[in-house]
Each structure stands twice: as structure tokens, then as C-alpha cells.
N, C-alpha and C positions, 0 to 999 in steps of 0.2 A: 504494500500500500504506500502510496506516495505521501510524503509529509506535506502538511498545509503550511504555506509561507507565513512567517510571523508578521504581525502587523495587519493582517487581514481581519476585518471586522464585519459584523452584521448589525444592522439597525432595523428595528421593528417600529413602524410608525402607524398610528391610528389617528386620523384627523379629529375625531370627537369620541365621546363616550356614549353616543346614542346606540340603541338597539343591541346592547351587549347581552348575549344570552345568559340566563341564570340557571345554574346547576346546583343540585343538592349533593353534598358529599355523602358517600355511603357510610352507614354506621360502622364503627363507632368514631369515625374521624370528625374533627372539628377544625375550625380556623380561628386564629387569633392574631391580633396586632403585635408588633414588636414591643417587648418589655425590656427594661433595664437588665443588662447581663446577657441578652441574646446575641450580642456581638461575639462573645466567646463561643457560644453554641454554634453560630453561623460559621465561624472560622474553623472550628473543629470538624464540622460536617464537610466544609469545602476541602479541607486537608484529607479527610477520609475518602471523599469522592474523587479527588484528583491526585491520586498517589504518584502519578508520573509527572506531575507539574511541580514546580517550586513555588508553593504557596507560602508567602511571607506573613509574619505575624501582623504586619501593618496593612494587609489587604483590605480588611473591613474599613479601617479608617480612611484609606485611599479612595475606596469606592463610595462610602456613605458619610464620611466625617464632616463634610462641609456644612450640612444642615441637620445635625443630630435631633433637633426638636421635631423635625418632620417625619422621622422614622415611624412613630406610632401611627401615623396616618398613611404611610406609603409602603411599609414592609409587613408582610403577612407570613404566617407559618401554618402549615397544615399539620395537625397533631393526631397521633394515635394515643389514646389515653392509657393503653397498656404498655407504652414505651416512653420513658423519660428522655428528653432531648439530650441529656448528658450520657445516655446509655446507647445511643445509636451507633451501630457498627456496620460497616460495609464489607467486611471480610467474610 
């Protein structure tokens, strides 16, 4: 398989939020907004999911640190109540 060139990006654009379909999550999954401390959970999940990438500890800050007050309105997590976020393992 050929390697993807570095620096190639993908942008997803939606002109407005009209007519977005609504879907219910299957039980027992729930969705919740960002909470204090989720930055460490997010970073750990990224590192587990991207074992072949060099995920640095400052990635969350680089990606979302400019407006931390907006995270609770813009970042969401899908949760399985039988698994705690700090127990997720991809191996």
C-alpha cells in the first residue's frame, strides 16, 4: 500500500445546520458534552487508536486550546455506561 503524502488534509464543510437528521443511539449508549478532565481521556484514546503515529502530549491543547470555554458546547462523547473512559483499551 502506498503511503499518503504528509500535509494532505481533508475539510468537511456544511453550509448550514438545516435538515440534519436525528438518530437515537442504541441502548445503553448515551452522549454527553465535554467535562473538565476529558482532555486527558481524549489524549489517551487518541494514543491508543493511533499506535503508529507520534501523538504528543500537547495535541489536545494544539487542537482545542484556543477556546477552552467553548468545548462544553462543541465537543461530545458517546459513552457506554458499562465502560469507564479511563478503562478503554484498543488492544
